[in-house]
N, C-alpha and C positions, 0 to 999 in steps of 0.2 A: 630524416626529420625527427625530432624529438624522440621519445621512447617508442612511439608508434611507427611513424614513417621510417625512422632510421633504425628501427628494431631489426629490419632485414637489410636495408641498404647499407647500414654501418658494417655489416659483415663483409661487404665487398671490399672494405678497406682493412678491417682488422685481421682478416685471415691472410692478407698479403704482406710480405715483409715490407718494412717502411723504407722503400726506395722509390725512385721515380719509375713508374710503369710506362711502357710504350702505349701508344693509342690502341694498337691491336690487342695488347694484353688487357687493357682496361675494358675495352668493348667485349672481349671474350668472356671475362668474368661477369660482366653485366648480362650478357646473353644467357649464360648458364643460370644465373640467379633469376632472370625473368622466367625461364622455363620452370624452375622450381616453384616460384610464386604462382605461376599459372596452374600448375598441377595441383597445388594445395587449394587454390581458391576457385577453380573452374566451377565446381558444383554450386557454390554460393553465388558466383557472378551470373550464372545462367538462370538462377531461380526467380529473381524479381528485379524491380527497379533498384538502382543504387541509392545509398543514403543521400547523395547529392541531389538526385532527381526528386526524392521524397521531400527534401527541405526546400525545394523551389517550386512555386506555382508558375507554370509556363503560361503566360498571358499573351493574348493578342486582342485587337479590337477592330470592329467594323462599324461604320457610321453611315448615317443618311441625314440629309438636310431638311427634308419635308415629309412628315413632321420631323423635327430635330430629335435624333435618337443616337445614343452610343450603346453598342452591344459589346460587353466584355465576354471573352471566351477563354476557357482554360481546359487543359487536358484532364481526363478523368483519372482518379486514383482510388483503388479499392480500399475498403475499410474507412472511408472518409466519414467523420461524424459531425463536422460543422464547417460552414464556410461563411466568412464575414467580409463585407465590402466596406472600404473607406474611400472618401473622395475629398480632394482639395484642389485648389488651383496650383499650377506648377510652382509659382514663386512663393506660395505660403510655406511657413516653416513648422506647421503642426497639422496633424490629421483631425483632431477633434474626436467626437463620438462616432461610433459605427454608423455608416450611411445606410446599410441594408444588411439583412441576414437572409440567405437563401437556403433551400433544402440541401441536405448533404449529397443528394444524387445529382444536383444541378451541375451543368457545365457551362452556363452562361448567365449573364445578368443584363437586363435592358434598363437603361437609364433614360427616361423621357423628360426629366427636369433639367435639360441642358440648353445652352444657347449657342447658336452658330457663331463661330469666331472666337470662342473662349478656349484657352488651352488648359485642360484638366489633367489631373494625375490621380490614378486609382491604385489602391493597395488591396489585395485579396489575401486573407489569412485562412489557411485550411488546416484543420486538425484531422489526421488520418493515422489510425493505429497508435495514438499517443504522440505522434510526431507533428510538430507545428511547422508548416511551410508558408513562405511568403512569396508573393509575386507583385510586380509593379509594372505599370504601363502609363506612359504619357499619351494623351489622345485629345482629339478635338475635331470639330467639323469646320472645314474650310477656314482654318486659322490664317489670319493675314500674314503677309510677308514681313520679315524682319529686315528692315532696310539698313539701319545703323546698328552695328553690333558693339559699338563702343570703341575705346582706344586700347591698342595693344602695345605694350612695351616690348621692343625687340632688342635683346642684348646679344651682341655678336662678339665672339672671341676675335680680338683685333688681328690675330695672325691669319685669319681667314678673310679679312675685309678686302684685301687686294686681289688674291688669286681667285676669289669667288665673287668679284664685284658684279659681274653680269647676272649671275644666278641669284645673288642677294637682291639686286634691283628687281628681278622678276618676282621674287618672293614678296617684296614690298608692294609691287603692282598688284599681285594676286590678292594680297590682304586688303588693299584699298578696293579692289574690284569686288570683294565679298562683303563690303560694308564696314571694314575696320579702318580706323585712323591709326597710322603707325608712328610710334615714338621710338626711334632707333638710337641706341647708344652702343659704341664699341668699347669693350673693356679688356683689360689685360688678363691673360690666364694665370698670372702670378699675383694678381691683386688679392687683398684680404677679402674674405666673404663679408666682413662688416662694411667695407667701403662700397662693395657692390650693392649691398642692401640699402645703404644710404642713397645711392644713385636712384634706386627703384623708388624709395620713399619720396624723394624729391619730385620725381615724375608723377607719382600717384597724387601727391598733395597739390599738384598744379591743377588737377581736375578730378577729385575723388569720386564724383558722381559717375563719370564716364570712363575712367581708366579701369578696365575689366580683366585684362589678361597679361601674361608674361610668357614670352617665348625665348628660351635660352638656347642659343645656337653656337655649336662648337664647345670647346672645353672651357666654358665659363667656370670660374672657381667653384668647387663643390663643397657645400657646407656639410658638416657631420654633427649629429646630435643624438642624445639618448644613452640609455644603458639597458638594453634588452636584447633578447634573441628571438625574434619573431618566428624563426624556423625551428626553435626548440633545442639547438645545439649549444651546450654550455660554453664551449670554447669560442663560440661566435657571439657571445654576449658583449655588448659594448655600443659604441656609436656607429650608426649606419648613415649613408648619404641622406640628406634632408633638404631637398629642393623647396619644400614647404616653407623653409626659413625665409625664402625670398618672396613668398606670397602672403605671409602673415606679417603685417606692417605696424601693428599697434601694441603688441604684447612685449613682455620683457623676457629676453633670453639670457641665461646665466651660464657661467663657466667657473663655478667655485665649489660644487658639492660632490659631483660624481668623481670617484677615485678608483678606476679600474685599469690596472697596469698588467692584467693577466690574459687578455684576449690573445688568441692564437696569432692574429694578424695585427701588425703595428697600427694599421689604419683604423682598427676598431677600438684600440685602447683609448681611454678617455680619463684624463686626470685634470685637476684644476689648473687653469691658465694655459692650456695647450691649444686654445682656439676652437675646441670642439665643445658643443653646448650640452647642458645637463638634461634638457627636456626630452622625454620620450613621447610626450603629448604636446600638441601645439598650445602655446599660452592663451591664444584666443582664436576665433574663427579667421580663416584666411580671407583677405580682401580680394586676392587675385587668383584667377585660374592660371595654372603653371604647367608648362610642358618643356621638355628638353630633347634636343637632338645632338648627341655627343658620340662621335665615332673615333675618338682618340684611343691610342694604345690597343689597336686591334691587328697585331702583326700576322694573325692567321690568314688575313685576306691579302691577296696580291696587290691591291691598290693601297696607296698611302692615305692618310687621314683626309687630306684635301680632296682627293678623287672620290673617296667614299662619300663625303659630304656633297660633292657636286652631283654624284649619281642620285643621292637622296633627293636633293632639290629638284632635279629634273623629273624624277618619277612623281614627286609631290605635285609639280606643275601639271604633269600629264593627267593625273587623277582629277585635279580640280577643273581642268579643261575638258574632261571626259574623253580623253584620247584612248583610255582603256576603261572598261566597265566590268568590275568584278561580278561574278555570279552571285546572286542574292541567296546565299545559303550559308550555313554555319557548320562547324564540326566541334564536338566536345570529346576530347581524347583523355579519359580519366584513368591514368595509370597509377592513381593512388586510391582507387575505390575500395581496396582492401583495408584501408584505414576506416575506422568507424565514424570519423567526423566527415561531414559533407563538404569536403574541400573544393569540389568542383561546382558547388551550387551557384557561385557568381556567374559561371558560364551559362548554366541552364536559365537562371533568372533573367540575365541581361540579353542573351541572344534570342530568346523566344519572341519578345515583342519587336525585334528588329528584322528578323527574317521569317518568322513563323515556325512553330514547333515541327511541322511536317517537313521543313527544309533543313532540319538539323540532323547530321549524321553522328552516330556514336559508335565508332569502330571498337572491335574487341581489342583491349589494350595490351594483351600479352602475345599478340601475333606480330604483324608487320608494324614497324615503328611509325610514329606520327609523321615524320618527315616524308615518308613515301606517299602520304595522302595529300600533302600540300605541294610537293615538288611537281611543277608543271601543271598543277591544277589551279582552280580559282575559287576562293572563298572570300565573302565579305567579312566574316568574323570567325575567329578560331579561339578555342580554349584547350590548353594542353597542360598536363601535370605528370610528374614522375620524380622519383628520388634524385636529389641533386648530385651532380658530379663535380669532382675536383681534378685539377691537373696542374702541372708545373711548367712554367715557361722560364727556362733557366732554373734559377733557385727561387722564383716567385710563385707562390701559391695563388691559383686563380680558380674561378668558378665558371666552368665552360660548357655545362650542358645538363640534361636531365635524362634519367633512365628510360630507354625505349622511346624517347622523344626525338632528340637530335643533339648535336654538339656544335659549338661555334665553328670548329674545323670542317664539319660537314657542310654548313651553310657557306663556308668560304671556298669549298672545293667543288662546287657545282650544284648542290641542292638549292633549288629556288624556293624560298619561303613566300608563297603566293597568297597568304592570308593578309588582307589589307589592315584590318583592325584585329588586335590579338591580346589575349590574356594568357599568362603562363604561371606555373607555380612549381616549386620544388625547393629542397634545401639549398642554402648558400646564395644562389645567384640573384636574389632580391637585393643583395648588397652589391650594387652594380658598378662601382667605381674601381675596376681592376682590369687586368690584362685579359683580352679576349672574352669579356663577360658575356654570358649567354642571354641576359635580358636585353642588351643593346644589339646583339648580333643580328636579329631579324631585320632591323632597319637598314642593314647593309646588304640585304639579300632580296632577290625577287621583287614582289610588289608590296612588301610589308611597309606600312607607314607608322604604326603605333604598336606599343607593347606595354604591359604593366604586370606587376607581381600580384596576383589576385587570389585571395583566400583568407589571409590573415593580415589586415582585416578584409572584409568583403568589399567588392566594387559594384557600382550601380551605373549602367550606361543606357538605361531604357529611354532617357530623355531624347536621345539621338533619333529615335523613330519619328519624331515630329520636327526635325530640322535643326534642333539645337546642336551646337558644336560640342566636340568631345571634351574641350576644356571645361564646359559647364558641368558635365557629368563628373569630371575629375574634381572640380571645386566642391560639388555636392558630396562626393565620397570623402574627400579630405576633411570636410567639416562635419562629417556624420557622427554626431554624438548620440543621437536617439531617433532621428527622423526615419531612417531605413533600418529595418531589422531583418536578419540578425546583423549585429555590428561586425562579427567575425564568424567565419565558417570553420575555424580551428578549434582546438581543445581548450584554449585559454578562456577563462571567464571574462577577461578584459585584456585589451592590448592597445598600446599606444599607436598613434597614426603618423608619427613624425617620419617614419621611413617610407611612406607612400610617395610614389612619383610616377609621372607619365613620361614614357619615352616616345616622343613624337610631337608633331605640330599641334598645339592646342586649338587651332582654328578649324581643324578638319571637321567636315560634316559627313553624315552617312551617305547622302544621295547628292549627286551633282547633276545639274542640267547643262546641256551643251550651250555655250554662249554664242551670241551673235558675233559677227566678225566684220572687218573692213569698214569700220565706223569712220565717217568723215563729217567735218563741220565746215561748211562753206559760207561765203558772203553772197547773199542775194538781196540786192537793194538795201544794204545796211543792216539786214536782219540775218540771224543765223539760220541756216538750213541744215538739216541732219539727214543722213542716209546710212544704211548698214545692210549687211547680208544676213539673212534670217538664220536662226538656230537650226541645226540639223534635226531637232526633235519637234514634235507637235507641242506647241505652247499656247497659252491663252493670249499672249501679247508681250509688249515691251514697255518698260518704264525708262524715262530719260532723266538724268541727274546733272546738275551743275556742281563742279568741284571747287570749293572755296580755295583760292590760291594761297590764302594766309595759313589756314589750319587743316586743309584737306577735308573739311566737313562737306557732307552731301546734302543738296537740296533737290527734292523731286520737282520736276517741271511739268509732269503729266498728272492728271487727276485720276485717270483710269488707264489700263494697259492699252497701248497702241497696237492695232492688229496688222498694220502695214509695216513697211521697212523704211519709210521716209516720214519726216516731220518738219513742217515749216509754218509755225503759228504766226509769224510776222511780228510778234511782240517781243522777241528776244534779240536785243541789239547784238550785232556781230562785233566781237572784240578779239582781235588777233592774239593768239597765244592762250586764250582762255580754254580750260580743259572741261570736257563733259564725259559722261559715261552712259551707256545704254545696257540694260540688263533684261534678259528674257524672264518671263513670269510663267510658271507652270503649276497647275493644280495637281499636286502629287497625292496619290492614294497609296498609303503604305500599310504594313501589317499593324500599325498603331492607330491610324486615323487618316485624315485628309488635311493638307495645308498647302498654302501657296508658297512655292519654292522659287528662288531666284538663282539664275546662273551667275557666274562671275561676270562682271561688267566689261564690255569692250570700251576702252578709253580712247577718246579722240581729242585732238587739239585744233582749235579754230585756226585755219591756215588761209593765207591770201591777204588781199588788201582791198580797199574801197572806201566809200564815204561812210563815216560813222553815223549810226542812227542816234536819235535822241534817247537818253536814258530815261528811267522812270520818273525823274525829276524834271524832264524836259531839256536836259543839258546834252548837247551834241558830244558824243564820246565821253559822257560823264561816267561816274563810277556806280551810280545807283542802278545796278543791273539786276535782273532776276537772279535770285539766289543770294544776293548780298543783304547785309543787315539794314533794317529801318526801324521806325518806331510807330506802332499803330495807335498809340495813345491810350491803350486799354491796360490798366494796371493788373488785370487778371490774365494777361498773356505773357509769354516769354519767347525768346528766340525769334523775334519778329524779322521777317525777310520779305523782299519783293518777290511776288509770284511771277509766273510767266506772263500774266496779263497786267503786270505792273500794279498790283494791289499789294499794299503792305499788310501782311497777314502774320499774326503771331500764333503760337501754340498755346491753347488754353491751359492755364496753370490752375486746374481745378483744385480746390481745397481737398486734401486727401481725406477720405472718409471710407470706413468699412464697418460692417456690422458683425459683431461677434455674438453668437447665441450662447447663453449661459446654461443651456441644457439641450436636450434633443428637440428638434423642430418637427418631429412627427409624434403626435400623441392623440389620445382619445378625448371625446367630449368631457369637459370638466377640467382638462389639463391646461397648462399654459407654459410659455417660455419667455424669459426676459431677453430682449434684444438690446445690445449695448452698442452705441455708436462711438467712433473715435472722439476723444475729448480734447480740449485745449482752451487756453485763455481767449475770451472774446467770441466763443462759438455760439451760434444759434442753430436751431434744428427745426425741420419739418418732416414728419413721418408720413409715408404713403403706404397704402395697401392696394395692390393691383392698379397702381398708378393714380389712385385717388387720395387726396389729402385726408388724413385722419384728424378729425376735429379735436383740438385741444392737445394733440400729441406733439409737444414742442420741447420736451426734455431730451437729455442725452440718452435715455433708455426708454424702452416701451415694452409693456407686457402684452404679448400677443396671445389671444385665446381663440381666435377665429382663423380658419385656413385662408391662405392667400400668399402672394408674393410681396414681401415687405422691402421697402427702400427708405433711405433717409437722406435728406439734403442738409449738408452742413455748410454754414456760411461764416467766413472769417474775413473781416475788413472788406466787406462787399464782394468777395470772391466766393462763389458757391461751388460745391462739388456734390455729385450724386453717387451714392454707393451702388454697388452691385446688389442684385436681389437675393433675398433669403426666402426660400419657400417654406412655409409652415403648413403642415398637413394635419387636419383634425378629423378623426374618424369616430364612428359610433360602435361601441362594443357589441359584438354579435351575441345571439342566444346560442346556448350549447347544452346538450344533455346526452346521456349514454343509454343505449338499449342493448340488452344481452340477447343474443340469438339462440340461447339454450340455457340449460342449468349452469349455475355458477359454482356448483360443487361437483367435483368429479375426481376420478383416480388419475394417477400419473400416466401420462401418455394421452390423456384426453385434452380437450380444448373447448373454448367457447369464443364466438366472434362478438366483440363489442363494437357497436356502430355509433358514431357521433352524428350530431345534426349536420346536414350537408347544405351546400349552397355555392353559387358561383363565386369564384375568387377566394375560396376558403383554403387556408393551410392549417395543418394540425401538428401538434407535438403531444405525444402520449407520455404519461408518467406512471410509474409503479412505485408506490410508497413514497411519492414526492420526488422521485429521481427520474430524469429524462431517460426514456428508452431509446437507445441509439438506433437510428434508421426508421423509427416508427413515426411516419409523417403522412400516412394516408387517412381517409375518413373512417376506416375500420381497422381493427387490430385483433389478431387471433391470439388469445391468451392461453398459455399452457402452464403458467407458473402462478402460485398463490400470491396474493397481495391485494393492495387497495389501488384501484386504477382510476385515473382521471385523464381528461384530455383538454388541451388548450386549443381553442379554435380562433384563428386570426383572419379577419377580413379587413382589407384596406388599412392594415397597420394596427388595428385595434383587436384586442384579445379578450377572451373570457374563458374561465376554467369551469368545467362541469362538476356536478356532485360526483362523489366517488361510488364505485361499485366494487364490493369485496368479492374476491374469487378464492375459494377454498379447494386445495388440491390434496387428496389423500395419497401418500406415497405408497406405491406398490411394494410387495415383499421382495426382499433380495433373493436372487436365484442364480445358481451357476451349476455347471455340470462337471462332475469328476469322473474320469475314466479309470477303472480299476486295473487296466492293463494297456497294452499297446493298441492304438487305434488304427494301426496298419497291420494287416495279417492276410493270410492266404485263404482261398475258398475252403469253407468248412470250419474256419475259426470264428471267434466272436469276442466281444468286449462288453462288459457291463458298464452302463452309463448311469450314474447316480446323481439325482438332483438334490438341492438344498432342502432339508426337511424342517418341519415345524408344526406345532399344534394348529389344527383347523385347515391344513393345506390340502389342496386338490391339484391334480396335474393333468396336463394334456401334452403328449409328446408329438413332435413333428419331424418328418424326414423330408428334406428339400422343400420346406414350407408347407407340406401337406400333412394333415392330421394322420397319425398312425392309429388305425382302428383298434380299439380296446386297450391302448397303451395309456393307462391312467394311474399307474403306480408311481412311486417316487424314484423307481429305477427301471431301466429298460435294457434288455440284452440285444445288442445290435449285431446282426450277422450279414447285413447288406451295406454296401458302400453308400455314402450320402452325407449330407450336412444335417446334423441333428440339433434340435433346440427343444426346450421344454418350457411350457407356460405354467407358472405356479400362481395359484389364486388363494388369497386369504381375505376374508371379510368382504368379498365382492370386488377387490382390486387385484389386478393381475400384473405380473411382470414376466417378460420373456428373456431367457438366458442368452448369452452369446453362443454362437454355434460351435459345435465340435465336429470336425470332419473325420469320417471313418473311411478308410481305403481298404478295399478287398481285391487281392490280385489272384488270378487264376494260375494254377500249376499245370503247364501244358504237358501232355503225355510224351514220353521219350522212349524210343526204341533204338536197337543197334542193328545195323545192316552190315554183314561181312562182305568184304570186297573180293572174296574167293573162298576156296575150301577151308574149313576150320580144322581139318585133320591133315597133317602133313608130316614129312620125315624131319629128323633132326637137321637143322640148318635152314629150314624153310620159314616162312612168315605169312601173315595175313593182315590186311588193313581192316579195321573196324570203324564204321561211320555211325555217329549218333545224329539223331534228329536235330536240326539247326533252325534257328530264327534269330532276328535282330535282337541284340541285347543278351544273348545266351552266354553262360559260362559253364564249364564242365570240369568234373573230377572223375577220373577213371579208377576202377578198382579191379584187382586180381585176387581171387579167393578171399574177398572181403577186405583186403588191405589196399589203401590208396597207393596208386602208382606214382612215384616221385616224378615231378615235372610234367604231369599230364593235365594240369589245370588250364582252362580256357579253350583248348583245341577240341573240336568235335570229331577229330580223327586220331587214331592211334594205330601203330603197326606193332604186332606182337609176334614173338618167335618162341614163346614158352607156353606150355600147356597150362590150362587152368580155367576157372569160371570167371568171366569178365562182365562187369556191369559199369554203368556210367550214371552219375548224378548231374542232371542239367538244371541250372537255376536261371529263371527269367523274372525280372522285376521283383527279386527277393523271394520268389516262390520256387521250390525245388520239386523235382520228380525223379524217381529212380527207374531205370530201364529194366526189362526182364534180362536174365543172364544169358550170355552166349558162351558155350563151352568150346574150348580150343584143345585139341589133342595133338601131341607131338610124339610120333612113333620113334622107338629106338633111342629115347633120350633118358638121361639121368637127371632127375630133378635137382635144381640148384638150391642148396641150403647152406647156412652158416651155423657151426656148432661152437659154443664157448666152452673151453676146457678149464672151467673154473668160474668163480663168481664174477659177475660183470659190474659189481659195485665194490670198490675197495679204496684203500687210503693211498695217498701220494707215496710213491716209492714202490708200490706193488704193480702187477700187470696181469693180463689174462691173454691166453693164446686163442685166437679165433681161427677156425679151420673151415675151409670151403669143401663142399662135396666135389669130388674130382671125376673127370672123364677124360678118356684118351684123346690126345691132340689139342687139349684146351690150354688157353693162356688166361692169366688172371691180372686184374688191377683192383687193388683195395682203395676204397674211398672213405673219407671222414667228412661228415657234414656236406656230402655231395661234391667234395673236392678230392681229386686224385691225390694219393699219398705217394710222394716221390720214392721210387725204388721198391714199393710194396707190390711185387708181381709174382709171388709164389702162392701156393694154395693155402698157406698159413700166414698169420700176421699177429705179432705180439703188441697188444694195445696198452698204452700207458697213460693216455689222455682221455678225458671225457669227450663223448661225441656219439653221433649216429653212424655206425659202420656198415657198409655194404661192400660186396665184391661183384665186379663185372667179369663174367666168364664168357670167353669168345671161343666158339668152335666153328671151324669152317667159314669164318667171316660173319657168323651170326652171334651177336652179343646178347647176353641175358644178365639182368641185374637182380641180385638176391634181395630178399626182405632185409630190413634194417635190424641190427642188433645195437641196443643202447648200452653204452658203457659210461658208468658214473665214477669219477675219481674224486673222493672227498679230501679236502686239504687237512694237513696236520695242524694242530694248534701251534701258534707262535707264542713263545714264552718270553716274558721280561722278568728277570729276577732282581730282588733287592733285599737288603738286610738293614736292620735297625739295632745297633748295639745298645743304644740307650734303652730301648724297649725289650731287648732280648728276643727279637722276632726275626723270622725270615719270611719273605712273601714272594708270590708269583702272580703275574697278570697275564691272562690268556686272551688271545684274539685270533682272528683269521679263520676260525673253524665254526662249526655250528654249536651254539650253546643249547642247554646248560653244560657246564664243565664239571667234572669230578676230579678230586685231588687225593694224592696219597704220598705223605712225607715218610722218609726213612728214619723218623724219630722213634724213640722208645718212651711211651707207646707210640704207635703210628697215629699221625693226625691227618684229617681229611678236609681241611678248609684251605682257602687260598693263603692264609697266614698261619704259620706255626710258631709256637713259643719254644725256645731252646734254653738249656741250662748250662751249656758248655760251648766254648769256642770250637770251631771246626767247619767242615764242609758238609752241607746237607743237600739231599737230592729229593726231587719231587716228580711224580708221574701224573700228568694231566691228560684226561681222556675227554674228548668231545662227545656230543650226543650221537654222532655218527659212529662212535667206537674208535676213531682215529686218535692215536696217543703220541705224546711227546714227553721227553724227560729233560729236566734242567737241574743245574746245581748252583749253589751260592755259598760263599764262605763268610764267616762272621767271627770277629774277635771281641769277646765280651770284656768290659773294663774290669781291672783288678780292684777288689774291694779293700778299703782302708778302714781299720777300726781305731778311732781316736777316742781315748778316754782320759780324764784328768780334771783338776780343779784349779781355777785362777781367781785370785782375790784382787779386787780393785777398790780403790778408795777415792773419794771426791771431797776435796776440801771446801769447795764453794758451790752453793746451789746454782745449778745451771751451767757449771763449768764442764769442759770436755775432757774426758779421761783419755790417756794414751795407752 
């Protein structure tokens, strides 16, 4: 991904020759790089929450109906400095002013100004450590059922219409049973995208109020648009698939300005007139929710496209029928958390209100791959991210996976993707229209039903917690220009949304209720009688619906849920062939709130014969049946239909009206807010406060100065509508003052407690020099810093600020300790500790926090281990230094214990044992000289007479043992004699002679290494080194003391001559400077360069500081001198001419 994500993942490809890698090669490279990344990042990953978690406020809600209350909850985050709450209704398109501000330490907010049955939406903004996080939740109390979800356009790839006829009919039945009216059209997969969009526009224009969604099934032609690289790869810049083109129906799409012929893949290239559009952003908001199920071109799977789609439709039906129930939990697998951007925040923000934060698993991303957690497991929601993978199918480049997540081939070869709703992210595969694409692959595996590419931009699915379908959340996300923040979780300051797309059925809801079954409609005396088998779940009851044979519209025949499994009102005429539906109703309490949920409907057809009953107009067998259209004569109603009791009842078409507050609705006495009603020609108004008419308030706006719930009735052409209530809260500012609990002038390190006026329901914000003090929200505050302090006290939303109290803090003197030597020494040692000095200073020294008696000077000599500090006082203010630790180690006594007699004959030996303890090291000595190779061992075996001692070191402290004398009778002491100087120049030598004894053999050693062939009693040394001889007599070997031989190098001479300057020179190197010089010139010259007067060969002798000398020669031929004398006369005829 870009420079950040792909900074490592790109290495996976750049270091490998550009050839087609096998799957095993590719996964091997990825495994090693994952290990490297994990090793580099493990400390940071283990330290704290990820950037994605900090950018997401994980919300959930609990509700109660009496008294009505919604409680928002969120997870705690350290260093939080502010929390702000916003509220709106779900369908509102703006948040307005802040609804509430809570303390930084709070983890919940209770809203008591709520109404049962209203669907709300909350936003919580948290600032923590400079990072702004956002969280969202849709919530409400016993929100009513959604019976009609509108009309859905179902576009089917016509190559699938026949082989999947049964499954597609089941899909249509399920959509109808869930409250959708289906508008199906089959299209050719080779049709132009413009012609497909025109088909959609025609269907939309037939009923723009109710056409809500678009389901693309099969390989419906794929639109491409834009010129951007959302994943940050320059070679991937260009047009990406754009299903939003089919959902945005009123804007202008162009194909004349983008000219990009350089994208890596032909599909991404975008040039004028190629059928790909210019827009990276939607021209206007989408009218339709859009989702696609396209499993074409997926050869990795053993099934063909038709069978893959059949399998999807079957598991889709099974989920809606609740034949399987996913475990209500989520997983966030963030394998891009090493990127500084919060790329996984969409997962944390959306999944929390759907399953609850405690039900979210966040595995270590550099261990087992993501697919091992979902294979054979069950998750309602998943989020996964990793560096994108590329592969070739033949010669075609495709995007088939994400690092340590999975590949398409793995899903095809047995890994079951058992997350039902999914988000994923990584380079490349968000561009989903290619072979074996990884974004589409989950839909062909396990229980997965949806997937999307979530991070750039961010996705928002929290609406689903209250029964809204996933298409609604998709529609909100694709239209998100400012409503939900952040717009993107990536590095870009802005990003187009044209590439957004939902893979999956847009009608899907988060929770399903098991439907009733065996629904029958029979004729009992000319009236319809209904019976069914109960849902397998505990439900509140059942609603019965008539299905309009003309347009599929639903009319509810029951006023309240039926608690039994039969219904025979006697007022519904039996009409053979008429279709009805029964749906279970369940009050569902989710992590977001409570709402009445409905199952899919069981559809039944009136079967049988018999006498037709009178219709609602009294006509036997007539068409005026319950659920059919009628006219109630009321101009303020629409959709008039005959009820089950043959009453013509219309839906009140209340004049639309809402109140918009021009400012905050919570203020203190003396404040006000202007409330504005919806305006329009011919409107009249009546304003109410707490349900009572406000005398004279008949304008389109009203200025409220008194607390209460305000509504307004707007009437147009005799039809009135009443707005929802706006609560205005008016409070009285509290009194507030500050009291100091002590002196307000003190030294550094001191403090004073400032206390504010207290009272029930008070909240506080403290200020220093006019700036809010983070976290200071209690009634008292302990001040340790100079400044002007005030406090704001708030009671019931009204605030007052106290008068200031000034606090003066005198800074204590600086002080530190300097040690004049090592602070670690052995018993008997000491170190002088010196404190910072200055006029008027006094001192108190401490050891381990305890005053050292009499230690009041600026320095102190420490002889005892401990932690030393010093307090320096100047003008009554004191400061204490940082501690200096002194360590004192004991030198333990050491003795030598012989393992036998210390007097013995030549050839004998004795073992000497030194005192030993853990951590000891040893050096043995004979006659005061260290014995080579004796370090570390507490035991030595000696065969030579002499005085032996050992030095034992423990914890850095050493002690020397008393000497033990060893006597060898009849022996000749071993010694080495140099027959000449042991320091000489290269080319010379010295003869080393060993003392001899009868029957002895010899081995000479240089630098503790045997010299090959040197086995006589004499050795001629020509190299520098430490020479010893090992003399062996009767199997007992003795090593002599060492003789050091130093061989100094001769100078290396470089000779040169300069005929022009009449000089000869020498450059010396390789020996010890300074050098001296002697030339054979007359007279002799003693510098590195000699001046000569005649051609010839000159010799120089160069002597190094060590006395080593080299001689060199150089030849020179001086130039012949020419003596030219004479007179030449020149003439110049013209000024400026050139003479020859």
